[in-house]
GUVEX-400746 format. One record per atom (N, C-alpha, C): residue in one letter; x, y, z. Coordinates in steps of 0.2 Angstrom, whole numbers, plus 5000, padded with zeros to 4 digits. Atoms other than C-alpha are relative to their C-alpha. Layout:
AXYZ/...
END
This chain:
X500350005006/X527850035263/X500550014994/X499450005005/X528950005248/X499950064995/X500049955005/X529350145236/X499749984993/X500350025006/X528350155220/X500649994994/X499550025006/X529250085204/X500150074996/X499949955005/X530050215193/X499649994994/X500550015006/X528950245177/X500349964995/X499750055006/X530250165165/X500049935003/X499950074997/X530550015177/X499349975000/X500750035000/X528649995179/X499849984993/X500250025007/X528449995160/X500449944998/X499650065002/X529849865158/X499749945003/X500350064997/X529049755171/X499449984997/X500750025003/X527349765163/X500149964993/X499950035006/X528049725146/X500349935001/X499750074999/X529149575152/X499549955003/X500550044997/X527649505162/X499449994996/X500650005004/X526349525149/X500049954995/X500050055004/X525849365141/X499850024993/X500249985006/X525049455127/X500550034996/X499449975004/X526549555122/X500549954998/X499550055002/X527649405123/X499849964995/X500350055006/X526549295112/X500050044994/X500049965006/X526349435099/X500750014997/X499349995002/X528249465099/X500349944997/X499750065003/X528749285097/X499649974994/X500450025006/X527349255084/X500350044994/X499749965005/X528049395074/X500749984998/X499350025002/X529849335074/X500049934997/X500050075003/X529349155071/X499750004993/X500350005007/X528349205056/X500550024995/X499549985004/X529949285049/X500649965000/X499450044999/X531149145054/X500149964994/X499950045006/X532049055040/X500049935001/X500150074998/X531848895050/X499449984997/X500650025002/X530548795041/X499549985006/X500550024995/X528848765050/X500149935003/X500050074998/X529148575050/X500649995005/X499450014996/X530748605060/X500050045006/X500149964994/X530148725073/X499649965005/X500450034995/X529548665090/X499250035000/X500749985000/X527648665091/X499850045006/X500049964994/X527748725109/X500649995004/X499450004997/X529048745122/X500149935003/X499950074997/X528848565128/X500149954995/X499950055005/X528948475112/X500550014995/X499549995004/X530248445099/X499850034993/X500249985007/X529248465083/X499349974999/X500650035001/X527448435079/X500049944995/X499950055005/X527948345063/X500449945003/X499650054997/X529248245072/X499649955005/X500450034996/X528048195085/X499549954997/X500550045004/X526748125072/X500449954995/X499750045005/X528048045061/X500749985002/X499450024997/X529447975072/X500349944995/X499750055005/X530647865061/X499950024993/X500149985007/X530047955045/X500650054998/X499549965003/X530948085035/X500150075003/X500049934998/X530648245045/X500750015004/X499549994995/X532048225058/X500750004995/X499450005004/X533448185045/X500050064995/X500149945004/X532748325034/X500250065003/X499949944996/X532848455047/X500850005002/X499350004999/X534648395052/X500450024994/X499649985006/X535248415034/X499950074999/X500149935001/X534548585033/X500450045005/X499649964995/X535348645049/X500749994999/X499350015001/X537048575044/X500150044993/X499949965006/X536848655027/X500050085001/X500049934998/X536448825035/X500650025003/X499449984997/X537948825045/X500650004996/X499550015005/X539048785030/X499950054994/X500249965006/X538248915018/X500550054998/X499549955002/X539549055019/X500749975000/X499350034999/X541148955024/X500149954994/X499950065005/X540848805012/X499449994996/X500650005003/X539448835000/X500049934996/X500050065004/X539948674990/X499749955005/X500350044995/X539548575006/X499350015001/X500749984999/X537948675009/X499649974994/X500450025006/X537348634991/X499949935000/X500150085000/X537648444993/X499549985006/X500550014994/X536748445010/X499350024998/X500749985002/X535248545003/X499749954995/X500250055005/X535148424988/X499849945004/X500150064996/X535148275000/X499350015004/X500649984997/X533748365010/X499450004995/X500550005005/X532748394995/X499849934997/X500250075003/X532848214989/X499649965005/X500450034995/X531948165005/X499350014999/X500749995002/X530348234997/X499650025006/X500449974995/X529748325013/X499650054996/X500449955004/X528348435007/X500150075004/X499749944997/X529348595012/X500550034995/X499549975005/X530248725001/X500750025002/X499449974997/X531648765013/X500649974996/X499450035003/X532848645005/X500250034993/X499949975007/X532648724987/X500250075001/X499749934999/X532948894995/X500750005002/X499350014998/X534548835003/X500449984994/X499750015006/X535048764986/X500150064996/X499949935003/X534748934978/X500550045003/X499549964997/X535749024991/X500749974999/X499350035001/X537248904989/X500250014993/X499949995007/X537148914970/X500250084999/X499849935000/X537249104972/X500750015002/X499349994997/X538849094983/X500549974995/X499650045004/X539548974970/X500150044993/X500049965006/X539249104956/X499649974994/X500450025006/X537949004946/X499350045001/X500649964999/X536749144945/X499449984997/X500750025003/X535449074933/X499749955004/X500350064996/X535248914943/X499850035007/X500249974994/X535149014959/X499350044999/X500649975002/X533849124951/X499449965000/X500550055001/X532848974946/X499749975006/X500250034994/X532848894963/X499650055004/X500349954995/X532449054973/X499350034997/X500649975003/X531149124961/X499449955001/X500650055000/X530148964961/X499749995006/X500350014994/X529948964979/X499850075003/X500149944997/X530049144985/X499550054997/X500549965003/X528949224973/X499349964999/X500750035000/X527549094974/X499650025005/X500549994994/X525949114984/X500249965006/X499850034994/X526249075002/X500749985001/X499350015000/X528149085000/X500250015008/X499749994994/X529149065016/X500350075001/X499849944999/X529549235024/X500750015002/X499349994998/X531449225024/X500350064996/X499849935002/X532049405022/X500749994997/X499350005003/X533849355019/X500049974994/X500050035007/X533449235005/X499750054995/X500349955005/X532349364997/X500550054998/X499549955002/X533749494998/X500549974995/X499650035005/X534849364989/X499749994993/X500450005006/X533549344976/X500150064996/X499949945003/X533649524973/X500750024998/X499349995002/X535549524972/X500149964994/X499950045006/X535449384959/X499750044994/X500449975005/X534149484949/X500550074998/X499649945002/X535349644950/X500649974995/X499450025004/X536849544943/X499849974994/X500350035007/X535749464929/X499750064996/X500349955004/X535149634924/X499250005000/X500850015000/X533249594929/X499750055004/X500249954996/X532649754935/X499349995003/X500750014998/X530749714936/X500049955006/X500050054994/X531149554947/X500350035006/X499749974994/X532349654958/X499650055003/X500549954997/X531049794961/X499549965004/X500550044997/X529749664965/X500249975006/X499750034994/X530849574977/X500150055006/X499849964995/X531549724986/X499350045003/X500649974997/X529749794989/X499749955005/X500250054994/X529449634999/X500550005005/X499550004994/X531149645008/X499950065004/X500049944996/X531049825014/X499550005006/X500550004995/X529449805024/X500249955006/X499950054995/X530149655033/X500750005003/X499350004998/X531949705035/X500150015008/X500049994993/X531649765053/X500049935004/X500050064996/X531349585058/X500749975000/X499350035000/X533149545053/X500450025006/X499749984995/X533649645068/X500850014999/X499349995002/X535249695059/X500050074996/X500149945003/X535449875054/X500550004994/X499650015007/X536849835041/X499649974995/X500550045005/X535649715033/X499550054997/X500649965002/X534249845033/X500350064995/X499849955004/X535349985025/X500349974994/X499850035007/X536149865012/X499449994996/X500650015004/X534449815006/X499750074998/X500349945003/X533849995005/X500550034995/X499549975005/X535450044995/X499949964994/X500150045006/X535149894983/X499450024997/X500749995003/X533349934981/X500050074996/X500049935003/X533750124978/X500450004993/X499550005006/X535150084965/X499649974994/X500450035006/X533849984954/X499550054998/X500549965001/X532450104956/X500250074997/X499849935002/X533450264953/X500250004993/X499850015007/X534050194936/X499550004995/X500550015005/X532350174929/X499750074998/X500349935002/X531850364928/X499850045006/X500249954995/X531050504938/X499649965005/X500550034995/X529650394946/X500449955005/X499650054996/X530950264952/X500550045004/X499549964996/X532150404958/X499650035006/X500449974994/X530650474969/X499949955005/X500150054995/X530350304977/X500749995003/X499350014997/X532250284979/X500150055006/X499949944995/X532350454988/X499649985007/X500450024994/X530950395000/X500449955005/X499750064996/X531950235005/X500750035003/X499349974997/X533650335007/X499950055005/X500149954994/X532950475017/X499849975006/X500250044994/X532150355029/X500649965003/X499450044998/X533750255030/X500450055004/X499649954996/X534650415035/X499850025006/X500349984994/X533450455048/X500149955006/X499950054995/X533750295057/X500750005002/X499350004997/X535350245067/X500549994994/X499550005005/X536950265058/X500349934999/X499750065002/X537750125049/X500850014998/X499349995002/X539650135049/X500249974994/X499750035006/X540450115032/X499550014994/X500549995005/X538750145023/X499750075000/X500349935000/X538350325027/X500250044994/X499849965006/X539350405013/X499749974994/X500350035006/X538650285000/X499250025000/X500749984999/X536850325007/X499950074997/X500149935002/X537150515005/X500250014993/X499849995007/X537950494988/X499449984996/X500650035004/X536450394981/X499450055001/X500549964999/X535250514989/X500150074996/X499849945004/X536150664981/X499949994993/X500150025007/X536150574965/X499250014998/X500750005002/X534250554965/X499750085000/X500249934999/X534050744970/X500250044994/X499749965005/X535250804957/X499749984993/X500350025006/X534450704943/X499350034998/X500649975001/X532750784945/X500050075001/X499949935000/X533450954946/X500050045007/X500049974993/X533450984965/X500850005003/X499350004999/X535351024965/X500250035007/X499849964994/X535351144980/X499949955006/X500050064995/X534650994991/X500549954999/X499550055000/X535850884984/X500750025003/X499449974997/X537251004989/X500049995008/X500050014993/X536650995007/X500149935002/X499950074998/X536650815007/X500749984999/X499350025001/X538350805000/X500550035005/X499649974994/X539050915015/X500149945005/X499950054995/X538850755025/X500549954998/X499550055002/X540050655015/X500750015003/X499449994997/X541650625024/X500649984995/X499550025005/X542650545010/X499749984994/X500350025007/X541950544992/X500449954997/X499650055004/X543450454985/X500049935003/X500150064997/X543150314997/X499549964998/X500650045003/X541550264988/X500349954995/X499850055005/X542650174975/X500149935003/X499950074997/X542850034987/X499449954999/X500650045002/X541049984982/X500049984993/X500050025007/X541549964964/X500149934999/X499950075002/X541449804955/X500649994996/X499450015004/X542849724945/X499850034993/X500249975007/X541849784929/X500150075001/X500049924999/X541749964936/X500750025000/X499349975000/X543649974939/X500349994994/X499750015006/X544049894923/X499850064995/X500349955004/X542950024914/X500450075002/X499749944998/X543750164924/X500750004998/X499350015003/X545550104920/X500050024993/X499949995007/X545150104902/X499950084998/X500149935001/X544550294903/X500650045003/X499549954997/X545850364915/X500749984998/X499350025002/X547450264910/X500049954994/X500150045006/X547150204892/X500749984998/X499350015002/X549050214889/X500449945004/X499750054996/X549450084903/X499949934998/X500250075002/X548649934895/X499749975005/X500350034994/X547649904910/X499349964998/X500750035002/X546049844900/X500049925001/X500150074999/X545549674906/X499549974995/X500450035004/X544749544896/X499349995003/X500750024997/X542849504898/X500049945004/X499950064996/X543349334904/X500350015006/X499749984994/X544449404917/X499550035005/X500449964996/X543149524923/X499449955003/X500550044998/X541849384924/X500249955005/X499750044995/X543049274933/X500050035007/X500049964993/X543249404947/X499350015003/X500749994998/X541349434947/X499649945001/X500450065000/X540849254947/X499649995007/X500350014993/X540549244966/X499850075003/X500249934997/X539549404972/X500350005007/X499849994993/X540249474988/X499350035004/X500649984997/X538649474999/X500150045006/X499949964994/X539449575013/X500050074997/X500149935003/X539349735001/X499450004996/X500649995004/X537849814993/X500149984993/X499950015007/X537549744976/X499650064996/X500249945003/X537249904965/X499849994993/X500250015007/X536349914948/X500650034996/X499449985004/X537649924934/X500050074998/X499949945002/X538250094931/X499850065005/X500349954995/X537350184946/X500650025004/X499549974996/X538950194956/X500450054997/X499649955004/X539850284942/X499650075000/X500349945000/X538450414942/X500050035007/X499949984993/X538450424961/X500650035001/X499349974999/X540350454961/X500150064996/X500049945004/X540150584948/X499750065004/X500349954996/X538950684959/X500450015006/X499649994994/X539950654975/X500650034999/X499349975001/X541650704968/X500050064996/X500049935003/X541050854958/X500350065003/X499849944997/X541350984971/X500849995002/X499450004997/X543050914976/X500549974995/X499550035005/X543850824961/X499649994993/X500350005007/X543150874944/X500349954995/X499750055004/X544350764935/X499749935001/X500350074999/X543750604943/X499350004999/X500749995002/X541950664941/X499949994993/X500150005007/X542150684923/X500249934997/X499850075002/X543050514921/X499449955002/X500650054998/X541550424930/X499450024995/X500549995005/X540350514919/X500149984993/X499850035007/X541250464903/X499949925000/X500150075000/X541250284909/X499249995000/X500750005000/X539350304913/X499750004993/X500349985006/X538950374896/X500349954994/X499850055004/X540050244887/X499749945000/X500350064999/X539150104894/X499350005003/X500650014997/X537750084906/X499550054999/X500449955001/X537050254904/X499850024993/X500149985007/X537050264885/X499349974998/X500750025002/X535250264879/X499549995005/X500550014994/X534450264896/X499750065002/X500549944998/X533250384905/X500450065002/X499649954997/X534750484912/X500650024996/X499449985005/X535850504897/X500150084999/X499949935001/X535450684894/X500250045007/X499849974993/X535650724913/X500849995000/X499350015000/X537350644912/X500450054995/X499749965005/X537850734896/X500050085002/X500049934998/X537350904903/X500550015006/X499550004994/X538350874919/X500750004997/X499350015003/X539850824909/X500250074996/X499849945004/X539750984898/X500150055006/X499949954995/X539651084914/X500749995003/X499450014997/X541151004921/X500650014996/X499549985005/X542151024905/X500150074999/X499949935001/X541851204905/X500450035006/
END
C-alpha cells in the first residue's frame, strides 16, 4: 500500500488538478490582461474568435500592429506610436490602439496628448482593465498637477495591482498614490497611511523601503503622531539616499537654496527639457512631497539638510497649502 501524500503535497495536487480553480485563475488573469479581447484566443484550440469570423479582414493586421507596438514601447516609443496609429486607422472597434498611443506619447514627453488619449479610454464605462496603462495615466496626472484625476486613477490601480504579479510595480503605485493623497490634507494623509502601512506589511521591495518609511513617517508627523513617526524612521537605512528620487526641478530648487553663490540655478527651459520624458522606472511623486519627506527623514541626523528641504518646500509647492503651518512650525523647531 502506498504511503499517503504529505498534506502540503496533497493540497498542491488538488489545486493543480482542479478544473474549477484553474478556470477561475485563468479567467481572473485574462480579465486583467492588457491584450485586447479581439486578439486573445477564444479557447485553447482556436486562434481568435474574431479572426475565425473575419478571416481576410482587419482583425489580424490590427493585432499584429498592436503586438509590434507593445514590444517597442520602451525601447523605441516613436516606432510604437507610429504602429499604434496605424492600428487605430484600421477602425477595429477596440480601444487598445488608443491606449498604446497614449502610453507612447507619455514616453515621448507629450503629457497633454497622452492624458487625452488615456483618459478618453481608461476612465470611460467598460474601460479595458490594463493596470499598467492606468498607472501611467496616474503618472501623467501627477506631472500635470491634476490631483483629482490622479486620486481617482490610483483608487482603481491599487485594488488591481496584485494582478500585475510584480512587487516593484505594486509598491511604486502605492507610493505614487500616497504622495498625491498626503498633499491634500489630513483626510488624504489618513488614506495614504493605510496604503503605506499595508505596503510595509507585504514583502520587501529593495530600493523602495526607505522611501516608503519616509512617506509613512511624513503622514504621521503631519497629523501630530510624532512618536510613531520616530519609530518608523528607525527603519531608514540611508535617509540621504532618498535624494535619488528627486526630479530635476527638485534638485534645481535645492541648489538655489543650498548653494546660491555657485550660480547653479537652471532656467525653467532647461528643467523642462530634463523632465520632458518621465522616468517610469521610478515613482512619480507629487510636486514638493519629496522635500517634505526628506525634511522629516533627515531631521534626526542632518538638521541642516532638513532645514534646506523645508525652505524649498515653503518657497514653492507648500506655500499656501494645507501643510504650510506644519512646515513652518517644524522649521522653527530646527532653527532653534
